[in-house]
Backbone bond lengths (Angstrom), bond angles and torsions (degrees), N, CA, C in turn:
res aa  C-N    CA-C-N  psi(-1)  N-CA   C-N-CA  omega(-1)  CA-C   N-CA-C  phi
1 M - - - 1.409 - - 1.518 111.04 -
2 S 1.298 117.93 146.74 1.415 121.51 178.26 1.480 110.24 -144.69
3 G 1.321 117.35 178.41 1.430 119.76 -178.97 1.471 112.75 77.93
4 N 1.340 115.63 -153.11 1.467 121.38 178.53 1.546 108.42 -76.01
5 N 1.284 116.09 119.19 1.445 121.09 177.14 1.508 110.05 -119.12
6 I 1.305 116.00 155.34 1.455 123.60 175.81 1.471 106.68 -112.32
7 Q 1.363 117.38 136.04 1.475 122.15 172.22 1.507 107.84 -111.84
8 L 1.320 112.28 136.67 1.480 117.14 176.85 1.497 109.34 -147.68
9 T 1.311 116.54 160.66 1.446 120.70 175.89 1.479 110.13 -107.18
10 V 1.333 114.47 146.12 1.450 123.18 177.83 1.531 105.40 -122.23
11 T 1.324 116.45 120.89 1.436 121.04 -179.84 1.486 112.06 -118.36
12 L 1.320 115.86 124.80 1.447 123.08 178.69 1.478 112.40 -89.42
13 D 1.278 121.97 119.38 1.460 127.91 174.70 1.504 109.94 -105.53
14 A 1.344 115.08 91.60 1.449 119.51 178.45 1.513 110.81 -82.87
15 K 1.259 119.06 174.91 1.443 121.40 -178.46 1.548 110.88 -61.07
16 P 1.330 117.20 153.35 1.469 118.98 -170.82 1.539 116.25 -58.95
17 D 1.321 116.75 -29.32 1.477 119.82 -177.03 1.513 112.07 -87.18
18 T 1.375 120.28 11.16 1.456 123.43 177.99 1.537 110.09 -69.59
19 D 1.298 116.25 123.90 1.462 116.98 -178.26 1.539 109.76 -84.25
20 A 1.346 114.11 173.36 1.485 119.91 -175.39 1.529 112.97 -60.51
21 G 1.344 114.57 -38.45 1.500 119.00 -179.51 1.545 111.44 -66.27
22 D 1.320 116.55 -43.75 1.467 121.40 175.88 1.565 111.82 -62.18
23 L 1.350 116.34 -42.68 1.411 120.47 179.32 1.577 112.33 -64.66
24 E 1.327 113.56 -38.21 1.491 117.02 173.73 1.530 110.63 -60.61
25 R 1.348 115.64 -50.30 1.429 119.52 -177.53 1.527 111.35 -61.63
26 L 1.291 120.00 -42.31 1.515 123.63 177.95 1.508 108.72 -63.94
27 T 1.307 119.48 -43.99 1.471 120.95 177.93 1.502 112.69 -59.06
28 R 1.347 116.01 -44.74 1.475 119.54 178.73 1.506 111.66 -65.72
29 Q 1.367 117.52 -37.70 1.442 118.16 178.23 1.535 112.06 -66.21
30 L 1.346 116.46 -42.13 1.413 120.79 177.22 1.527 112.10 -63.10
31 R 1.314 116.86 -41.75 1.437 122.02 178.83 1.514 110.29 -61.52
32 D 1.341 116.81 -44.33 1.502 122.17 176.69 1.492 112.67 -59.35
33 E 1.315 113.89 -43.56 1.518 120.05 179.54 1.545 109.17 -62.57
34 L 1.331 116.32 -47.96 1.453 120.23 -171.59 1.548 108.44 -73.08
35 S 1.329 118.31 -26.03 1.455 122.27 -179.20 1.503 111.68 -67.19
36 E 1.366 116.72 -17.17 1.443 120.01 177.87 1.553 112.21 -75.06
37 L 1.364 115.08 -16.48 1.491 119.71 174.86 1.502 107.35 -84.94
38 D 1.295 118.16 179.57 1.444 125.44 176.06 1.504 111.25 -79.85
39 V 1.335 115.92 55.28 1.493 120.64 -179.66 1.506 110.72 -135.29
40 Q 1.323 113.14 154.76 1.473 117.89 172.12 1.576 105.16 -104.69
41 A 1.265 115.23 121.46 1.499 122.66 -176.66 1.510 107.39 -111.83
42 D 1.358 116.52 113.46 1.447 123.52 -179.59 1.509 110.44 -112.77
43 L 1.313 117.61 142.89 1.445 123.50 172.49 1.526 108.38 -70.91
44 V 1.310 120.26 142.99 1.436 126.03 -178.97 1.511 110.22 -96.31
45 T 1.339 114.31 131.31 1.454 116.99 178.24 1.551 108.51 -105.01
46 G 1.302 114.38 151.38 1.462 122.12 -172.47 1.477 115.10 -128.05
47 G 1.312 118.35 48.16 1.464 120.83 177.15 1.495 110.26 101.74
48 S 1.291 113.42 -173.37 1.514 120.65 -173.95 1.538 109.66 -88.43
49 A 1.335 111.12 155.91 1.445 118.34 176.23 1.552 109.29 -70.43
50 P 1.324 116.53 161.18 1.471 120.50 -178.78 1.547 109.21 -58.98
51 A 1.334 113.84 155.14 1.471 119.25 177.28 1.540 110.55 -57.15
52 N 1.313 115.29 154.09 1.430 124.71 178.08 1.549 114.52 63.71
53 T 1.351 115.82 25.83 1.435 120.84 173.84 1.507 108.80 -118.56
54 K 1.296 117.09 157.61 1.437 121.93 -178.13 1.530 113.81 -88.12
55 A 1.297 116.52 -7.96 1.464 122.89 -172.71 1.533 107.79 -75.48
56 G 1.321 116.89 154.28 1.426 124.73 173.17 1.518 112.14 -85.42
57 D 1.280 117.98 -127.54 1.470 121.90 177.13 1.543 108.73 -69.38
58 V 1.353 113.81 150.54 1.427 122.14 179.33 1.501 107.63 -88.93
59 I 1.386 116.59 130.99 1.434 120.88 -178.97 1.568 108.11 -85.62
60 E 1.334 116.07 134.89 1.463 121.16 173.75 1.496 107.64 -86.21
61 W 1.347 116.65 89.26 1.452 119.65 179.51 1.510 109.67 -62.96
62 G 1.293 116.64 138.62 1.452 122.66 -177.85 1.533 111.58 99.71
63 T 1.341 120.13 -5.33 1.388 121.79 179.13 1.516 111.39 -127.38
64 L 1.325 116.47 135.40 1.471 122.69 178.88 1.537 107.62 -128.30
65 L 1.326 115.27 146.01 1.454 122.43 175.01 1.543 104.79 -106.82
66 L 1.333 115.76 117.70 1.461 119.93 -179.89 1.524 111.48 -106.98
67 T 1.324 114.39 140.22 1.438 118.91 171.46 1.516 105.06 -121.67
68 L 1.322 116.02 129.14 1.456 121.29 179.38 1.478 114.29 -139.99
69 A 1.275 117.47 154.51 1.472 122.66 -177.94 1.539 107.69 -65.37
70 A 1.297 114.99 140.13 1.459 121.56 -177.46 1.546 111.04 -82.45
71 S 1.286 113.90 41.32 1.536 117.49 -177.41 1.535 104.81 -101.84
72 G 1.338 113.71 161.38 1.419 120.99 -179.54 1.466 114.45 -62.37
73 G 1.368 116.46 136.63 1.421 117.49 174.76 1.497 115.59 99.15
74 V 1.307 117.77 -26.02 1.480 121.21 -174.52 1.546 110.26 -63.90
75 I 1.319 117.49 -48.55 1.441 119.87 -179.89 1.510 111.99 -65.07
76 T 1.322 117.27 -36.93 1.430 120.58 175.84 1.557 111.15 -62.33
77 A 1.299 116.71 -43.84 1.460 121.30 176.05 1.457 113.32 -61.30
78 L 1.349 116.44 -38.45 1.444 122.20 178.17 1.508 110.83 -64.79
79 I 1.339 118.09 -45.22 1.485 122.04 179.27 1.509 108.81 -64.60
80 N 1.312 119.43 -43.44 1.499 121.54 176.83 1.497 113.12 -59.07
81 A 1.320 116.73 -42.81 1.457 123.68 179.57 1.542 108.94 -63.69
82 I 1.321 116.66 -44.83 1.461 119.80 -179.98 1.552 110.86 -64.62
83 Q 1.310 117.09 -42.89 1.461 119.82 179.20 1.582 111.07 -64.14
84 A 1.332 115.31 -37.28 1.488 118.15 179.68 1.561 107.81 -69.39
85 W 1.308 116.30 -41.72 1.492 118.85 179.01 1.511 111.90 -59.93
86 L 1.340 117.05 -44.11 1.407 122.33 179.55 1.562 111.68 -66.21
87 T 1.319 116.93 -40.29 1.489 122.29 -179.56 1.508 108.23 -65.64
88 N 1.315 120.95 -36.43 1.421 123.52 -175.51 1.554 114.60 -79.04
89 R 1.270 116.31 -6.58 1.513 121.96 177.93 1.484 112.13 -85.88
90 N 1.294 117.10 153.63 1.443 122.36 -178.14 1.498 110.93 -88.63
91 Q 1.344 117.68 -13.12 1.488 120.99 -176.55 1.516 109.26 -116.03
92 P 1.302 118.42 140.08 1.474 119.76 176.16 1.542 112.56 -66.09
93 A 1.296 114.28 145.32 1.450 121.88 178.14 1.536 106.99 -159.45
94 T 1.308 113.51 163.59 1.454 120.15 176.12 1.571 106.43 -129.60
95 I 1.286 115.25 143.12 1.493 120.17 175.75 1.507 106.31 -120.13
96 T 1.358 116.52 133.24 1.418 121.87 176.28 1.524 108.96 -112.39
97 I 1.372 111.59 126.88 1.487 119.82 174.85 1.487 107.20 -100.52
98 E 1.365 118.12 134.96 1.427 121.22 179.41 1.537 108.64 -130.64
99 I 1.321 114.04 128.85 1.456 120.85 174.19 1.516 107.45 -126.27
100 G 1.294 117.45 113.70 1.466 123.56 179.53 1.509 114.74 50.92
101 G 1.310 117.43 42.24 1.489 122.25 -179.63 1.533 113.98 88.96
102 D 1.312 119.34 -12.82 1.444 121.01 -178.52 1.547 105.84 -91.67
103 K 1.365 115.75 122.23 1.472 120.03 -171.69 1.568 109.43 -114.41
104 L 1.350 113.61 146.15 1.416 122.33 173.22 1.497 109.36 -132.49
105 Q 1.289 117.68 123.48 1.500 123.76 175.40 1.493 108.75 -90.59
106 I 1.366 115.38 133.45 1.474 120.39 -177.43 1.539 106.17 -124.68
107 T 1.337 113.89 136.95 1.461 120.78 172.15 1.535 106.70 -119.68
108 G 1.333 116.05 172.76 1.471 119.28 -176.86 1.492 113.38 -58.59
109 N 1.317 116.75 -77.66 1.462 121.49 -175.63 1.518 106.66 -88.18
110 P 1.318 118.17 101.98 1.466 120.45 -174.70 1.487 113.07 -70.35
111 S 1.372 113.97 136.48 1.499 120.24 173.56 1.548 107.79 -75.70
112 P 1.281 117.27 165.55 1.458 119.63 173.15 1.514 112.59 -55.51
113 E 1.341 115.71 -38.66 1.475 118.06 177.06 1.522 113.15 -61.80
114 Q 1.375 114.96 -42.55 1.462 118.35 -179.59 1.577 110.11 -68.24
115 Q 1.331 116.01 -32.59 1.465 118.72 177.72 1.520 109.96 -62.92
116 Q 1.340 115.40 -38.36 1.461 118.93 177.94 1.550 111.25 -66.19
117 L 1.321 114.76 -40.69 1.463 119.08 177.54 1.487 111.36 -62.95
118 V 1.332 118.88 -36.92 1.447 123.78 -179.54 1.551 105.53 -67.52
119 K 1.285 118.94 -46.58 1.447 121.07 -177.94 1.547 112.46 -60.02
120 A 1.344 115.23 -42.00 1.455 121.23 176.47 1.519 111.79 -64.10
121 F 1.337 115.93 -38.84 1.485 120.25 -179.11 1.528 107.92 -67.89
122 L 1.299 117.46 -43.78 1.481 123.89 178.39 1.502 110.58 -60.12
123 H 1.303 115.58 -41.96 1.490 119.66 -179.99 1.528 112.45 -66.34
124 R 1.360 115.83 -36.94 1.460 118.53 177.22 1.517 112.82 -69.15
125 H 1.332 117.47 -25.93 1.488 120.32 -174.27 1.507 112.10 -116.78
126 R 1.287 117.34 25.49 1.451 117.44 175.85 1.533 110.70 -73.03
127 P 1.304 117.01 150.62 1.431 119.17 -179.08 1.532 111.24 -67.03
128 E 1.301 115.06 147.51 1.484 119.26 -177.86 1.504 110.66 -95.55
C-alpha cells in the first residue's frame, strides 16, 4: 500500500469466558477474513515475554492493527465485512474499531440505532 493510508485498531470483545486459545483462534479468523479486503491486518504485540521463556514479543490476542487506503468505500467495506463475520458466528461478540481515538462498536445484526452510529462514523472518516 502506498499514498495516504489510514491506520486503525480493531478489538474483538468475545464473551467473558473465552479462553486464550479461543481468542487466538478468533483473532486469526478475523485477520484472515479482513485480509481479503484491501487492508493490511497485523497482529499487535504488547511487550516482551516473561523472563526465562523462549518467546519474543507477546501478542495481544483480540487486537489487530489495520492499514488501509484512504480511498472511498474501504472503511464501509471493512465495517460490512466485520458485521458479516459477527453475524456468521455462533457466539455473541462485539468488535470495536478505533481511528484516532474515535471508537465505533459493531455487533452482528445491527439495530437501527447502530446503523445511525455507523453512518455518523463513516461521515467523520470519509476521505477528503
